[in-house]
N, CA, C, O and CB atoms as a CASP TS submission, in Angstrom:
PFRMAT TS
TARGET T0000
AUTHOR 0000-0000-0000
METHOD Language model
MODEL 1
PARENT N/A
ATOM      1  N   UNK     1      11.069  -5.875 -21.002  1.00  0.00           N
ATOM      2  CA  UNK     1       9.858  -5.770 -20.203  1.00  0.00           C
ATOM      3  C   UNK     1      10.089  -4.836 -19.029  1.00  0.00           C
ATOM      4  O   UNK     1      11.115  -4.913 -18.353  1.00  0.00           O
ATOM      5  CB  UNK     1       9.409  -7.152 -19.711  1.00  0.00           C
ATOM      6  N   UNK     2       9.145  -3.968 -18.796  1.00  0.00           N
ATOM      7  CA  UNK     2       9.264  -2.981 -17.729  1.00  0.00           C
ATOM      8  C   UNK     2       8.955  -3.628 -16.379  1.00  0.00           C
ATOM      9  O   UNK     2       7.971  -4.353 -16.232  1.00  0.00           O
ATOM     10  CB  UNK     2       8.321  -1.784 -17.986  1.00  0.00           C
ATOM     11  N   UNK     3       9.823  -3.349 -15.393  1.00  0.00           N
ATOM     12  CA  UNK     3       9.625  -3.899 -14.052  1.00  0.00           C
ATOM     13  C   UNK     3       8.617  -3.048 -13.274  1.00  0.00           C
ATOM     14  O   UNK     3       8.695  -1.819 -13.280  1.00  0.00           O
ATOM     15  CB  UNK     3      10.972  -3.974 -13.291  1.00  0.00           C
ATOM     16  N   UNK     4       7.683  -3.706 -12.613  1.00  0.00           N
ATOM     17  CA  UNK     4       6.678  -3.003 -11.826  1.00  0.00           C
ATOM     18  C   UNK     4       7.126  -2.881 -10.375  1.00  0.00           C
ATOM     19  O   UNK     4       7.632  -3.839  -9.790  1.00  0.00           O
ATOM     20  CB  UNK     4       5.327  -3.725 -11.907  1.00  0.00           C
ATOM     21  N   UNK     5       6.941  -1.716  -9.810  1.00  0.00           N
ATOM     22  CA  UNK     5       7.220  -1.481  -8.393  1.00  0.00           C
ATOM     23  C   UNK     5       5.891  -1.626  -7.664  1.00  0.00           C
ATOM     24  O   UNK     5       5.058  -0.720  -7.684  1.00  0.00           O
ATOM     25  CB  UNK     5       7.877  -0.052  -8.140  1.00  0.00           C
ATOM     26  N   UNK     6       5.701  -2.780  -7.018  1.00  0.00           N
ATOM     27  CA  UNK     6       4.422  -3.104  -6.408  1.00  0.00           C
ATOM     28  C   UNK     6       3.941  -2.076  -5.398  1.00  0.00           C
ATOM     29  O   UNK     6       2.777  -1.675  -5.424  1.00  0.00           O
ATOM     30  CB  UNK     6       4.512  -4.425  -5.751  1.00  0.00           C
ATOM     31  N   UNK     7       4.828  -1.647  -4.509  1.00  0.00           N
ATOM     32  CA  UNK     7       4.439  -0.683  -3.488  1.00  0.00           C
ATOM     33  C   UNK     7       4.014   0.646  -4.072  1.00  0.00           C
ATOM     34  O   UNK     7       3.057   1.262  -3.603  1.00  0.00           O
ATOM     35  CB  UNK     7       5.566  -0.469  -2.530  1.00  0.00           C
ATOM     36  N   UNK     8       4.724   1.088  -5.094  1.00  0.00           N
ATOM     37  CA  UNK     8       4.392   2.368  -5.736  1.00  0.00           C
ATOM     38  C   UNK     8       3.018   2.296  -6.395  1.00  0.00           C
ATOM     39  O   UNK     8       2.269   3.273  -6.400  1.00  0.00           O
ATOM     40  CB  UNK     8       5.463   2.747  -6.783  1.00  0.00           C
ATOM     41  N   UNK     9       2.694   1.123  -6.952  1.00  0.00           N
ATOM     42  CA  UNK     9       1.372   0.941  -7.560  1.00  0.00           C
ATOM     43  C   UNK     9       0.270   1.026  -6.508  1.00  0.00           C
ATOM     44  O   UNK     9      -0.791   1.598  -6.758  1.00  0.00           O
ATOM     45  CB  UNK     9       1.297  -0.408  -8.292  1.00  0.00           C
ATOM     46  N   UNK    10       0.523   0.458  -5.337  1.00  0.00           N
ATOM     47  CA  UNK    10      -0.453   0.543  -4.241  1.00  0.00           C
ATOM     48  C   UNK    10      -0.642   2.000  -3.834  1.00  0.00           C
ATOM     49  O   UNK    10      -1.765   2.445  -3.600  1.00  0.00           O
ATOM     50  CB  UNK    10       0.005  -0.307  -3.020  1.00  0.00           C
ATOM     51  N   UNK    11       0.462   2.737  -3.750  1.00  0.00           N
ATOM     52  CA  UNK    11       0.377   4.155  -3.382  1.00  0.00           C
ATOM     53  C   UNK    11      -0.430   4.935  -4.422  1.00  0.00           C
ATOM     54  O   UNK    11      -1.288   5.744  -4.068  1.00  0.00           O
ATOM     55  CB  UNK    11       1.790   4.762  -3.239  1.00  0.00           C
ATOM     56  N   UNK    12      -0.156   4.695  -5.689  1.00  0.00           N
ATOM     57  CA  UNK    12      -0.894   5.393  -6.750  1.00  0.00           C
ATOM     58  C   UNK    12      -2.390   5.097  -6.672  1.00  0.00           C
ATOM     59  O   UNK    12      -3.219   5.996  -6.809  1.00  0.00           O
ATOM     60  CB  UNK    12      -0.352   4.991  -8.131  1.00  0.00           C
ATOM     61  N   UNK    13      -2.720   3.837  -6.454  1.00  0.00           N
ATOM     62  CA  UNK    13      -4.122   3.440  -6.362  1.00  0.00           C
ATOM     63  C   UNK    13      -4.788   4.118  -5.162  1.00  0.00           C
ATOM     64  O   UNK    13      -5.905   4.625  -5.265  1.00  0.00           O
ATOM     65  CB  UNK    13      -4.244   1.903  -6.249  1.00  0.00           C
ATOM     66  N   UNK    14      -4.091   4.121  -4.030  1.00  0.00           N
ATOM     67  CA  UNK    14      -4.621   4.758  -2.814  1.00  0.00           C
ATOM     68  C   UNK    14      -4.847   6.246  -3.058  1.00  0.00           C
ATOM     69  O   UNK    14      -5.875   6.792  -2.661  1.00  0.00           O
ATOM     70  CB  UNK    14      -3.656   4.550  -1.617  1.00  0.00           C
ATOM     71  N   UNK    15      -3.890   6.900  -3.709  1.00  0.00           N
ATOM     72  CA  UNK    15      -4.017   8.336  -3.980  1.00  0.00           C
ATOM     73  C   UNK    15      -5.139   8.618  -4.975  1.00  0.00           C
ATOM     74  O   UNK    15      -5.826   9.632  -4.860  1.00  0.00           O
ATOM     75  CB  UNK    15      -2.695   8.896  -4.513  1.00  0.00           C
ATOM     76  N   UNK    16      -5.330   7.734  -5.948  1.00  0.00           N
ATOM     77  CA  UNK    16      -6.437   7.910  -6.891  1.00  0.00           C
ATOM     78  C   UNK    16      -7.775   7.854  -6.164  1.00  0.00           C
ATOM     79  O   UNK    16      -8.720   8.556  -6.523  1.00  0.00           O
ATOM     80  CB  UNK    16      -6.387   6.835  -7.994  1.00  0.00           C
ATOM     81  N   UNK    17      -7.841   7.012  -5.139  1.00  0.00           N
ATOM     82  CA  UNK    17      -9.065   6.911  -4.346  1.00  0.00           C
ATOM     83  C   UNK    17      -9.210   8.084  -3.378  1.00  0.00           C
ATOM     84  O   UNK    17     -10.275   8.298  -2.799  1.00  0.00           O
ATOM     85  CB  UNK    17      -9.083   5.595  -3.574  1.00  0.00           C
ATOM     86  N   UNK    18      -8.129   8.838  -3.210  1.00  0.00           N
ATOM     87  CA  UNK    18      -8.166  10.008  -2.338  1.00  0.00           C
ATOM     88  C   UNK    18      -8.207   9.670  -0.858  1.00  0.00           C
ATOM     89  O   UNK    18      -8.803  10.399  -0.066  1.00  0.00           O
ATOM     90  CB  UNK    18      -9.344  10.844  -2.677  1.00  0.00           C
ATOM     91  N   UNK    19      -7.563   8.546  -0.480  1.00  0.00           N
ATOM     92  CA  UNK    19      -7.558   8.188   0.934  1.00  0.00           C
ATOM     93  C   UNK    19      -6.137   8.220   1.496  1.00  0.00           C
ATOM     94  O   UNK    19      -5.164   7.955   0.789  1.00  0.00           O
ATOM     95  CB  UNK    19      -8.180   6.799   1.137  1.00  0.00           C
ATOM     96  N   UNK    20      -6.043   8.545   2.765  1.00  0.00           N
ATOM     97  CA  UNK    20      -4.752   8.614   3.455  1.00  0.00           C
ATOM     98  C   UNK    20      -4.331   7.213   3.905  1.00  0.00           C
ATOM     99  O   UNK    20      -5.139   6.286   3.945  1.00  0.00           O
ATOM    100  CB  UNK    20      -4.826   9.579   4.675  1.00  0.00           C
ATOM    101  N   UNK    21      -3.049   7.087   4.240  1.00  0.00           N
ATOM    102  CA  UNK    21      -2.525   5.800   4.712  1.00  0.00           C
ATOM    103  C   UNK    21      -3.271   5.325   5.949  1.00  0.00           C
ATOM    104  O   UNK    21      -3.541   4.133   6.093  1.00  0.00           O
ATOM    105  CB  UNK    21      -1.026   5.909   5.015  1.00  0.00           C
ATOM    106  N   UNK    22      -3.609   6.257   6.847  1.00  0.00           N
ATOM    107  CA  UNK    22      -4.326   5.892   8.077  1.00  0.00           C
ATOM    108  C   UNK    22      -5.681   5.271   7.742  1.00  0.00           C
ATOM    109  O   UNK    22      -6.086   4.284   8.357  1.00  0.00           O
ATOM    110  CB  UNK    22      -4.518   7.131   8.984  1.00  0.00           C
ATOM    111  N   UNK    23      -6.381   5.856   6.760  1.00  0.00           N
ATOM    112  CA  UNK    23      -7.695   5.348   6.381  1.00  0.00           C
ATOM    113  C   UNK    23      -7.581   3.969   5.745  1.00  0.00           C
ATOM    114  O   UNK    23      -8.406   3.094   6.007  1.00  0.00           O
ATOM    115  CB  UNK    23      -8.386   6.316   5.420  1.00  0.00           C
ATOM    116  N   UNK    24      -6.561   3.771   4.909  1.00  0.00           N
ATOM    117  CA  UNK    24      -6.354   2.471   4.283  1.00  0.00           C
ATOM    118  C   UNK    24      -6.049   1.419   5.353  1.00  0.00           C
ATOM    119  O   UNK    24      -6.582   0.311   5.309  1.00  0.00           O
ATOM    120  CB  UNK    24      -5.208   2.541   3.244  1.00  0.00           C
ATOM    121  N   UNK    25      -5.194   1.770   6.306  1.00  0.00           N
ATOM    122  CA  UNK    25      -4.854   0.850   7.394  1.00  0.00           C
ATOM    123  C   UNK    25      -6.115   0.454   8.164  1.00  0.00           C
ATOM    124  O   UNK    25      -6.300  -0.717   8.495  1.00  0.00           O
ATOM    125  CB  UNK    25      -3.817   1.493   8.349  1.00  0.00           C
ATOM    126  N   UNK    26      -6.973   1.421   8.447  1.00  0.00           N
ATOM    127  CA  UNK    26      -8.215   1.150   9.162  1.00  0.00           C
ATOM    128  C   UNK    26      -9.090   0.178   8.387  1.00  0.00           C
ATOM    129  O   UNK    26      -9.663  -0.749   8.960  1.00  0.00           O
ATOM    130  CB  UNK    26      -8.975   2.447   9.422  1.00  0.00           C
ATOM    131  N   UNK    27      -9.189   0.398   7.070  1.00  0.00           N
ATOM    132  CA  UNK    27     -10.019  -0.471   6.226  1.00  0.00           C
ATOM    133  C   UNK    27      -9.457  -1.887   6.117  1.00  0.00           C
ATOM    134  O   UNK    27     -10.208  -2.850   5.960  1.00  0.00           O
ATOM    135  CB  UNK    27     -10.152   0.131   4.836  1.00  0.00           C
ATOM    136  N   UNK    28      -8.129  -2.008   6.202  1.00  0.00           N
ATOM    137  CA  UNK    28      -7.493  -3.323   6.055  1.00  0.00           C
ATOM    138  C   UNK    28      -7.643  -4.184   7.312  1.00  0.00           C
ATOM    139  O   UNK    28      -7.533  -5.408   7.236  1.00  0.00           O
ATOM    140  CB  UNK    28      -6.015  -3.152   5.725  1.00  0.00           C
ATOM    141  N   UNK    29      -7.888  -3.566   8.448  1.00  0.00           N
ATOM    142  CA  UNK    29      -8.130  -4.359   9.657  1.00  0.00           C
ATOM    143  C   UNK    29      -7.181  -4.055  10.796  1.00  0.00           C
ATOM    144  O   UNK    29      -6.285  -3.218  10.690  1.00  0.00           O
ATOM    145  CB  UNK    29      -8.039  -5.804   9.332  1.00  0.00           C
ATOM    146  N   UNK    30      -7.411  -4.768  11.894  1.00  0.00           N
ATOM    147  CA  UNK    30      -6.728  -4.495  13.160  1.00  0.00           C
ATOM    148  C   UNK    30      -5.213  -4.636  13.110  1.00  0.00           C
ATOM    149  O   UNK    30      -4.501  -3.932  13.826  1.00  0.00           O
ATOM    150  CB  UNK    30      -7.255  -5.402  14.204  1.00  0.00           C
ATOM    151  N   UNK    31      -4.717  -5.535  12.274  1.00  0.00           N
ATOM    152  CA  UNK    31      -3.266  -5.752  12.267  1.00  0.00           C
ATOM    153  C   UNK    31      -2.526  -4.779  11.349  1.00  0.00           C
ATOM    154  O   UNK    31      -1.329  -4.947  11.116  1.00  0.00           O
ATOM    155  CB  UNK    31      -2.962  -7.173  11.842  1.00  0.00           C
ATOM    156  N   UNK    32      -3.220  -3.765  10.826  1.00  0.00           N
ATOM    157  CA  UNK    32      -2.595  -2.768   9.961  1.00  0.00           C
ATOM    158  C   UNK    32      -2.503  -1.418  10.664  1.00  0.00           C
ATOM    159  O   UNK    32      -3.404  -1.022  11.405  1.00  0.00           O
ATOM    160  CB  UNK    32      -3.379  -2.630   8.650  1.00  0.00           C
ATOM    161  N   UNK    33      -1.391  -0.718  10.415  1.00  0.00           N
ATOM    162  CA  UNK    33      -1.174   0.626  10.941  1.00  0.00           C
ATOM    163  C   UNK    33      -0.726   1.520   9.791  1.00  0.00           C
ATOM    164  O   UNK    33      -0.395   1.034   8.710  1.00  0.00           O
ATOM    165  CB  UNK    33      -0.117   0.624  12.099  1.00  0.00           C
ATOM    166  N   UNK    34      -0.719   2.819  10.030  1.00  0.00           N
ATOM    167  CA  UNK    34      -0.234   3.760   9.010  1.00  0.00           C
ATOM    168  C   UNK    34       1.211   3.427   8.655  1.00  0.00           C
ATOM    169  O   UNK    34       1.591   3.463   7.485  1.00  0.00           O
ATOM    170  CB  UNK    34      -0.348   5.233   9.509  1.00  0.00           C
ATOM    171  N   UNK    35       2.015   3.103   9.668  1.00  0.00           N
ATOM    172  CA  UNK    35       3.433   2.785   9.447  1.00  0.00           C
ATOM    173  C   UNK    35       3.571   1.543   8.559  1.00  0.00           C
ATOM    174  O   UNK    35       4.428   1.504   7.677  1.00  0.00           O
ATOM    175  CB  UNK    35       4.160   2.560  10.801  1.00  0.00           C
ATOM    176  N   UNK    36       2.741   0.546   8.789  1.00  0.00           N
ATOM    177  CA  UNK    36       2.803  -0.689   8.001  1.00  0.00           C
ATOM    178  C   UNK    36       2.420  -0.419   6.542  1.00  0.00           C
ATOM    179  O   UNK    36       3.023  -0.977   5.626  1.00  0.00           O
ATOM    180  CB  UNK    36       1.872  -1.767   8.609  1.00  0.00           C
ATOM    181  N   UNK    37       1.411   0.442   6.330  1.00  0.00           N
ATOM    182  CA  UNK    37       1.022   0.820   4.970  1.00  0.00           C
ATOM    183  C   UNK    37       2.173   1.564   4.298  1.00  0.00           C
ATOM    184  O   UNK    37       2.476   1.325   3.129  1.00  0.00           O
ATOM    185  CB  UNK    37      -0.262   1.698   4.982  1.00  0.00           C
ATOM    186  N   UNK    38       2.813   2.467   5.044  1.00  0.00           N
ATOM    187  CA  UNK    38       3.948   3.228   4.516  1.00  0.00           C
ATOM    188  C   UNK    38       5.076   2.294   4.082  1.00  0.00           C
ATOM    189  O   UNK    38       5.641   2.455   3.000  1.00  0.00           O
ATOM    190  CB  UNK    38       4.462   4.226   5.569  1.00  0.00           C
ATOM    191  N   UNK    39       5.397   1.330   4.922  1.00  0.00           N
ATOM    192  CA  UNK    39       6.458   0.365   4.590  1.00  0.00           C
ATOM    193  C   UNK    39       6.065  -0.479   3.377  1.00  0.00           C
ATOM    194  O   UNK    39       6.907  -0.782   2.532  1.00  0.00           O
ATOM    195  CB  UNK    39       6.755  -0.554   5.801  1.00  0.00           C
ATOM    196  N   UNK    40       4.792  -0.856   3.290  1.00  0.00           N
ATOM    197  CA  UNK    40       4.304  -1.632   2.146  1.00  0.00           C
ATOM    198  C   UNK    40       4.489  -0.848   0.849  1.00  0.00           C
ATOM    199  O   UNK    40       4.900  -1.409  -0.167  1.00  0.00           O
ATOM    200  CB  UNK    40       2.817  -2.004   2.337  1.00  0.00           C
ATOM    201  N   UNK    41       4.185   0.450   0.887  1.00  0.00           N
ATOM    202  CA  UNK    41       4.294   1.284  -0.312  1.00  0.00           C
ATOM    203  C   UNK    41       5.745   1.484  -0.749  1.00  0.00           C
ATOM    204  O   UNK    41       5.997   1.852  -1.897  1.00  0.00           O
ATOM    205  CB  UNK    41       3.643   2.636  -0.065  1.00  0.00           C
ATOM    206  N   UNK    42       6.692   1.248   0.145  1.00  0.00           N
ATOM    207  CA  UNK    42       8.111   1.390  -0.193  1.00  0.00           C
ATOM    208  C   UNK    42       8.703   0.108  -0.770  1.00  0.00           C
ATOM    209  O   UNK    42       9.791   0.132  -1.345  1.00  0.00           O
ATOM    210  CB  UNK    42       8.895   1.802   1.036  1.00  0.00           C
ATOM    211  N   UNK    43       7.994  -1.006  -0.621  1.00  0.00           N
ATOM    212  CA  UNK    43       8.515  -2.295  -1.069  1.00  0.00           C
ATOM    213  C   UNK    43       8.493  -2.401  -2.588  1.00  0.00           C
ATOM    214  O   UNK    43       7.528  -2.009  -3.245  1.00  0.00           O
ATOM    215  CB  UNK    43       7.708  -3.438  -0.453  1.00  0.00           C
ATOM    216  N   UNK    44       9.573  -2.935  -3.123  1.00  0.00           N
ATOM    217  CA  UNK    44       9.682  -3.174  -4.567  1.00  0.00           C
ATOM    218  C   UNK    44       8.709  -4.258  -5.014  1.00  0.00           C
ATOM    219  O   UNK    44       8.024  -4.119  -6.027  1.00  0.00           O
ATOM    220  CB  UNK    44      11.120  -3.572  -4.940  1.00  0.00           C
ATOM    221  N   UNK    45       8.662  -5.334  -4.244  1.00  0.00           N
ATOM    222  CA  UNK    45       7.744  -6.420  -4.587  1.00  0.00           C
ATOM    223  C   UNK    45       6.836  -6.690  -3.390  1.00  0.00           C
ATOM    224  O   UNK    45       7.265  -6.663  -2.237  1.00  0.00           O
ATOM    225  CB  UNK    45       8.524  -7.712  -5.000  1.00  0.00           C
ATOM    226  N   UNK    46       5.589  -6.946  -3.699  1.00  0.00           N
ATOM    227  CA  UNK    46       4.565  -7.170  -2.678  1.00  0.00           C
ATOM    228  C   UNK    46       4.054  -8.587  -2.823  1.00  0.00           C
ATOM    229  O   UNK    46       3.758  -9.045  -3.926  1.00  0.00           O
ATOM    230  CB  UNK    46       3.397  -6.141  -2.799  1.00  0.00           C
ATOM    231  N   UNK    47       3.955  -9.272  -1.706  1.00  0.00           N
ATOM    232  CA  UNK    47       3.487 -10.657  -1.726  1.00  0.00           C
ATOM    233  C   UNK    47       2.065 -10.707  -2.286  1.00  0.00           C
ATOM    234  O   UNK    47       1.241  -9.852  -1.963  1.00  0.00           O
ATOM    235  CB  UNK    47       3.539 -11.280  -0.302  1.00  0.00           C
ATOM    236  N   UNK    48       1.779 -11.691  -3.111  1.00  0.00           N
ATOM    237  CA  UNK    48       0.438 -11.803  -3.701  1.00  0.00           C
ATOM    238  C   UNK    48      -0.673 -11.865  -2.648  1.00  0.00           C
ATOM    239  O   UNK    48      -1.782 -11.389  -2.895  1.00  0.00           O
ATOM    240  CB  UNK    48       0.367 -13.039  -4.581  1.00  0.00           C
ATOM    241  N   UNK    49      -0.390 -12.442  -1.482  1.00  0.00           N
ATOM    242  CA  UNK    49      -1.406 -12.554  -0.429  1.00  0.00           C
ATOM    243  C   UNK    49      -1.891 -11.191   0.050  1.00  0.00           C
ATOM    244  O   UNK    49      -3.043 -11.038   0.456  1.00  0.00           O
ATOM    245  CB  UNK    49      -0.853 -13.339   0.749  1.00  0.00           C
ATOM    246  N   UNK    50      -0.998 -10.202  -0.002  1.00  0.00           N
ATOM    247  CA  UNK    50      -1.355  -8.851   0.418  1.00  0.00           C
ATOM    248  C   UNK    50      -2.266  -8.243  -0.619  1.00  0.00           C
ATOM    249  O   UNK    50      -2.695  -7.099  -0.470  1.00  0.00           O
ATOM    250  CB  UNK    50      -0.099  -7.973   0.627  1.00  0.00           C
TER
END
């Protein structure tokens, strides 16, 4: 079974939508920043709550 890289999937989805990390952070709410989105996209596994 192929292992999924959760953060990379988020990055691919964001890029398909044609939005930058800053825009995604803005849409996610006050506690999100571009840096936090960047770190999320680097994570191998992403918590289901996210």
